[in-house]
C-alpha positions in Angstrom: 0.9 -17.4 -0.8 1.5 -18.9 2.6 -1.7 -20.5 3.9 -0.2 -20.7 7.4 0.6 -17.0 7.7 -2.2 -14.7 8.9 -3.9 -12.6 6.1 -2.9 -9.4 7.9 -0.6 -8.4 10.7 0.3 -4.8 11.7 2.9 -4.2 14.3 3.9 -0.8 15.7 2.6 1.1 12.6 3.3 4.8 12.3 2.2 7.1 9.5 2.8 10.8 9.1 0.8 13.0 6.6 1.7 16.5 5.9 4.1 16.6 8.9 1.5 15.5 11.4 1.2 12.1 13.1 -1.8 10.3 11.5 -1.1 6.9 13.2 1.3 5.7 15.8 2.0 2.4 17.6 -0.9 0.6 15.8 -1.0 -3.2 16.4 -3.7 -5.2 14.5 -4.3 -8.7 13.3 -7.0 -10.2 11.1 -7.3 -13.9 10.8 -8.9 -16.2 8.3 -12.7 -16.4 8.6 -12.9 -13.2 10.7 -14.6 -9.9 10.2 -13.0 -7.0 12.1 -14.7 -3.7 12.4 -12.5 -0.6 12.5 -14.3 2.1 14.4 -13.4 5.6 15.4 -14.3 9.3 15.0 -13.6 11.3 11.8 -9.8 11.9 11.5 -9.0 8.8 13.6 -6.9 7.3 10.8 -9.2 4.5 9.7 -8.9 5.1 6.0 -5.2 6.0 6.4 -4.6 2.5 7.9 -6.2 0.8 4.9 -4.2 2.9 2.6 -1.0 2.0 4.4 -1.8 -1.7 4.0 -2.3 -0.9 0.2 1.0 1.0 0.1 -0.9 4.1 -1.0 0.6 6.2 1.9 4.2 5.9 3.3 4.8 4.5 6.7 7.4 5.9 9.2 7.5 3.1 11.7 6.4 -0.5 12.2 5.7 -3.4 9.9 2.8 -4.7 7.9 2.7 -8.3 6.6 0.1 -9.8 4.3 0.2 -13.6 4.2 3.7 -13.3 5.5 4.9 -11.0 2.8 5.4 -7.2 2.5 2.5 -5.2 1.2 4.4 -4.3 -2.0 4.7 -8.0 -2.8 1.2 -9.0 -1.8 -0.9 -6.0 -3.0 -2.4 -8.0 -5.9 -3.9 -10.5 -3.5 -6.0 -7.9 -1.6 -9.6 -7.1 -2.4 -10.3 -3.4 -1.7 -13.6 -1.5 -1.7 -12.9 2.2 -1.6 -15.5 4.8 -0.7 -17.8 5.4 -3.7 -16.7 9.0 -4.4 -13.2 7.7 -5.1 -14.2 5.9 -8.3 -14.5 7.5 -11.7 -18.2 6.8 -12.4 -18.2 9.1 -15.5 -15.8 6.7 -17.3 -17.5 5.2 -20.3 -17.4 1.5 -19.4 -19.9 -1.2 -18.7 -20.5 -2.9 -15.4 -18.9 -6.1 -16.6 -15.8 -4.4 -18.0 -15.4 -2.3 -14.8 -15.3 -5.5 -12.8 -13.0 -7.2 -15.3 -10.6 -4.3 -15.2 -9.8 -5.1 -11.5 -8.8 -8.7 -12.3 -5.1 -9.5 -11.5 -3.0 -11.9 -13.5 -2.7 -14.1 -10.4 -6.1 -15.7 -11.1 -5.3 -16.8 -14.7 -1.6 -17.2 -14.4 -0.3 -20.5 -15.7 -3.4 -21.2 -17.8 -2.9 -21.8 -21.5 -3.8 -18.8 -23.6 -6.8 -20.6 -25.1 -8.3 -21.1 -21.7 -7.6 -17.6 -20.2 -10.6 -16.0 -21.8 -12.9 -18.6 -20.4 -11.2 -18.3 -17.0 -11.7 -14.5 -17.0 -15.3 -14.9 -18.0 -15.9 -17.3 -15.2 -14.5 -15.2 -12.4 -16.2 -12.0 -13.6 -19.5 -13.8 -13.9 -19.1 -15.2 -10.5 -18.3 -11.8 -9.0 -21.4 -10.2 -10.6 -23.6 -13.1 -9.4 -22.5 -12.7 -5.8 -23.5 -9.0 -5.8 -26.7 -9.6 -7.8 -25.6 -7.6 -10.8 -25.8 -10.3 -13.5 -28.7 -8.6 -15.3 -26.8 -5.3 -15.4 -23.6 -6.5 -16.8 -23.9 -4.4 -20.0 -25.2 -1.2 -18.4 -22.8 1.8 -18.3 -21.6 2.4 -14.8 -22.7 6.1 -15.0 -26.3 5.0 -15.1 -26.2 3.1 -11.9 -27.9 4.0 -8.6 -25.8 4.5 -5.4 -26.5 0.9 -4.2 -25.7 -0.6 -7.6 -22.4 1.3 -7.7 -21.5 0.0 -4.3 -22.1 -3.5 -5.5 -19.8 -2.9 -8.5 -17.0 -1.9 -6.1 -17.6 -5.1 -4.1 -17.6 -7.2 -7.2 -14.3 -5.6 -8.3 -12.8 -6.5 -4.9 -14.0 -10.1 -5.2 -13.0 -10.8 -8.8 -9.4 -11.8 -8.0 -10.7 -14.2 -5.2 -8.6 -12.5 -2.5 -8.0 -14.0 0.9 -8.0 -10.5 2.5 -10.8 -7.9 1.9 -10.4 -4.2 3.0 -13.8 -2.4 3.0 -13.9 1.4 3.5 -17.3 2.5 4.8 -19.2 -0.1 2.7 -22.7 0.7 4.1 -22.6 4.5 3.8 -25.7 5.9 2.1 -27.1 2.6 1.0 -30.8 1.5 0.9 -31.9 -1.3 3.2 -32.1 -4.0 0.5 -28.5 -3.3 -0.5 -27.3 -3.2 3.1 -29.0 -6.6 3.7 -27.4 -8.1 0.5 -23.9 -7.0 1.5 -24.3 -8.1 5.1 -25.3 -11.5 3.9 -22.5 -11.6 1.4 -19.8 -10.6 3.9 -21.1 -13.3 6.2 -20.7 -15.8 3.4 -17.2 -14.7 2.7 -16.3 -15.1 6.4 -17.8 -18.7 6.2 -15.5 -19.3 3.2 -12.5 -18.4 5.4 -11.9 -14.9 4.0 -10.5 -12.2 6.3 -12.4 -8.9 6.3 -11.2 -5.6 7.8 -14.0 -3.0 7.5 -14.1 0.7 8.5 -17.6 1.9 9.3 -19.6 4.6 11.0 -22.6 2.3 11.3 -21.8 1.2 14.9 -24.8 -1.0 15.6 -24.3 -3.0 12.4 -20.6 -3.3 13.1 -21.3 -4.6 16.6 -23.9 -7.1 15.2 -21.7 -8.4 12.3 -18.1 -8.2 13.4 -16.2 -10.9 15.3 -14.0 -8.2 16.8 -14.1 -4.4 17.0 -11.0 -2.3 17.0 -11.5 1.2 18.4 -9.0 3.5 16.7 -8.1 7.1 17.4 -4.6 7.4 15.8 -3.7 4.3 17.8 -5.7 1.3 19.0 -7.6 2.4 22.1 -9.0 -1.1 22.7 -10.0 -4.2 20.7 -12.1 -7.3 21.4 -15.4 -9.0 20.7 -18.3 -6.6 20.8 -19.8 -8.3 23.9 -16.7 -7.5 25.8 -16.6 -3.8 24.9 -19.5 -2.7 27.2 -17.6 -0.2 29.3 -18.8 3.4 28.5 -15.5 5.0 29.3 -13.8 3.0 26.5 -16.1 4.4 23.8 -15.9 7.9 25.2 -12.1 7.7 25.2 -12.0 6.3 21.7 -14.2 9.0 20.3 -12.4 11.8 22.2 -15.4 13.1 24.1 -16.2 13.6 27.8 -19.7 12.3 27.7 -22.2 11.5 25.0 -25.6 10.0 25.8 -26.4 9.9 22.1 -23.2 7.8 21.3 -23.8 5.4 24.1 -27.5 5.0 23.2 -26.6 4.3 19.6 -24.2 1.6 20.7 -26.6 0.1 23.3 -24.0 0.7 26.0 -25.3 1.4 29.4 -24.1 4.8 30.8 
């Protein structure tokens, strides 16, 4: 891993799905100690962008580098929180084992065999503690509430101690205490120098939490600190609408 290379750089990215252009000419960068909120309407390509970084969808143009390496070589160093419906919650496994199963060899690589078990226990325990799931480590994942399930996914993303975190709609359908816990946790991760790229439909929370917002609609419409994105026409263009008082009110943008 190169500590001098940015955690994520995307240049001129293009993706086609089913013969249609899903993304084109996307330029994006996420630096250490930064939370970037990826915002746009349904079908804008937000999840597709994350999947391209993870090499889950093919690209037709451009370049992605993660810590100066190609995604294929760096995938094991990324923490990924998918949307909850993408995980097999009916699988008969405990919370602790679900988190352990996401651990990459990178964390324990080079440790003597006699110490690997202790190292694995340490990082799994730390991940559970950070999402307040220590007491539920032995519970089957199928018995968890929606908020608890989301915390399992975050713990799975943290267990390999990644420098880059990709979060796909991490706040959708959560109760207020879980939202507050995750908001606090993501802030702590930023303070530790982690890089976070987060897709979200929760626009006010994104504006309050993110260092920068990237408005995406198949390409980057505009990007910058939330306080600089106050022009209503920018938001209306990003969301592909002529006028929307409800959208502008939600964002707190003057029309």
